[in-house]
C-alpha positions as CSV (number, residue, x, y, z in Angstrom):
1,M,41.3,62.7,-18.0
2,D,39.6,64.6,-15.2
3,K,36.3,62.7,-15.7
4,R,38.1,59.4,-15.6
5,S,40.0,60.1,-12.4
6,T,36.8,61.2,-10.6
7,A,35.1,57.9,-11.5
8,H,38.1,56.0,-10.3
9,M,38.2,57.9,-7.0
10,K,34.5,57.2,-6.5
11,K,35.1,53.5,-7.0
12,V,38.0,53.6,-4.5
13,A,35.8,55.4,-2.0
14,D,33.0,52.9,-2.4
15,L,35.4,50.0,-2.0
16,A,36.8,51.5,1.2
17,E,33.3,52.1,2.6
18,R,32.3,48.6,1.9
19,R,35.5,47.2,3.5
20,K,34.9,49.4,6.5
21,T,31.3,48.2,6.9
22,A,32.4,44.5,6.5
23,D,35.1,45.0,9.1
24,A,32.5,46.5,11.5
25,A,30.1,43.6,10.9
26,K,32.9,41.1,11.6
27,A,33.9,43.0,14.8
28,L,30.2,42.9,16.0
29,L,30.0,39.1,15.4
30,L,33.3,38.6,17.2
31,E,32.1,40.7,20.1
32,K,28.8,38.8,20.2
33,F,30.7,35.5,20.3
34,K,32.9,36.7,23.1
35,N,30.0,38.0,25.2
36,R,27.9,34.8,24.9
37,P,26.9,33.2,28.2
38,A,28.9,30.2,29.5
39,A,27.7,26.6,29.2
40,D,26.9,26.5,32.9
41,D,24.8,29.7,32.9
42,P,21.3,29.0,34.3
43,A,19.6,30.5,31.2
44,V,21.6,28.3,28.9
45,V,20.9,25.2,31.0
46,A,17.2,26.1,31.1
47,R,17.0,26.5,27.3
48,A,18.8,23.2,26.8
49,A,16.4,21.5,29.2
50,E,13.5,23.0,27.4
51,R,14.8,21.9,24.1
52,Q,15.3,18.4,25.4
53,A,11.7,18.3,26.8
54,V,10.3,19.4,23.5
55,N,12.4,16.8,21.7
56,E,11.2,14.1,24.1
57,A,7.5,15.2,23.7
58,R,8.0,15.1,19.9
59,A,9.5,11.6,20.1
60,E,6.6,10.4,22.3
61,R,4.0,11.9,19.8
62,L,5.8,10.2,16.9
63,A,5.9,6.8,18.7
64,A,2.2,7.1,19.5
65,K,1.4,8.0,15.9
66,A,3.5,5.1,14.7
67,A,1.8,2.7,17.1
68,E,-1.6,3.9,16.0
69,A,-0.7,3.5,12.3
70,A,0.6,0.0,13.1
71,A,-2.7,-0.8,14.8
72,V,-4.7,0.5,11.8
73,R,-2.5,-1.5,9.4
74,A,-3.0,-4.6,11.5
75,A,-6.8,-4.1,11.6
76,E,-6.8,-3.6,7.8
77,E,-4.8,-6.7,7.3
78,A,-7.1,-8.7,9.5
79,L,-10.1,-7.4,7.6
80,K,-8.4,-8.2,4.3
81,A,-7.6,-11.7,5.5
82,E,-11.2,-12.2,6.7
83,E,-12.5,-11.0,3.3
84,E,-10.1,-13.3,1.5
85,K,-11.2,-16.2,3.6
86,A,-14.9,-15.4,2.8
87,R,-14.1,-15.1,-0.9
88,E,-12.2,-18.4,-0.7
89,A,-15.1,-20.1,1.0
90,E,-17.5,-18.7,-1.6
91,R,-15.3,-19.8,-4.4
92,A,-15.1,-23.3,-2.8
93,A,-18.9,-23.4,-2.5
94,Q,-19.3,-22.3,-6.2
95,E,-16.8,-25.0,-7.2
96,A,-18.6,-27.6,-5.2
97,E,-21.9,-26.5,-6.7
98,A,-20.4,-26.6,-10.2
99,R,-19.0,-30.1,-9.5
100,A,-22.4,-31.3,-8.3
101,E,-24.1,-29.8,-11.4
102,A,-21.6,-31.5,-13.6
103,D,-22.1,-34.8,-11.8
104,A,-25.8,-34.5,-12.1
105,R,-25.5,-33.8,-15.9
106,Q,-23.2,-36.8,-16.3
107,Q,-25.7,-39.0,-14.4
108,A,-28.5,-37.7,-16.5
109,D,-26.5,-38.4,-19.7
110,R,-25.8,-42.0,-18.4
111,D,-29.5,-42.5,-17.5
112,R,-30.5,-41.2,-20.9
113,A,-28.0,-43.6,-22.6
114,R,-29.3,-46.5,-20.6
115,R,-32.9,-45.6,-21.6
116,V,-31.8,-45.4,-25.2
117,V,-30.1,-48.8,-25.0
118,A,-33.1,-50.3,-23.2
119,D,-35.5,-48.8,-25.8
120,E,-33.3,-50.1,-28.6
121,A,-33.3,-53.6,-27.0
122,E,-37.1,-53.4,-26.5
123,R,-37.6,-52.4,-30.1
124,K,-35.3,-55.2,-31.3
125,A,-37.1,-57.7,-29.1
126,Q,-40.5,-56.5,-30.6
127,R,-39.0,-56.7,-34.1
128,D,-37.6,-60.2,-33.4
129,A,-41.0,-61.2,-32.0
130,R,-42.8,-60.0,-35.2
131,Y,-40.2,-61.7,-37.3
132,A,-40.7,-64.9,-35.4
133,A,-44.5,-64.7,-35.6
134,R,-44.2,-64.1,-39.3
135,K,-42.0,-67.2,-39.6
136,A,-44.4,-69.2,-37.6
137,R,-47.3,-68.3,-39.8
138,R,-45.5,-69.5,-42.9
């Protein structure tokens, strides 16, 4: 039983010490809060002005950075538009060339067909002439 009561007493002592330390820390925080300078104190006003100046400078830097990024984006978009316009012009030129080639092929096919028809007509005329000459000899 003696061993048990000693351990219990130690726990109680540790708890009391922890409470005493916590109370002291709270008292120090309260004292610090009570002793803080007033809002119209020159040091407080100076720190607030410094913070505001830093915030304004940061806002200016961010605005400049955003403006620069917007300018870069605009330049990139203009370059993309120019490249797209060049691609479109090249595509139109290729299509026009393809149409011209297709028209030339069709014209060549028509000319060839006309020659074939003309050759057939000429052969028929020659054949008819031979037939007529043969009939005339008989």
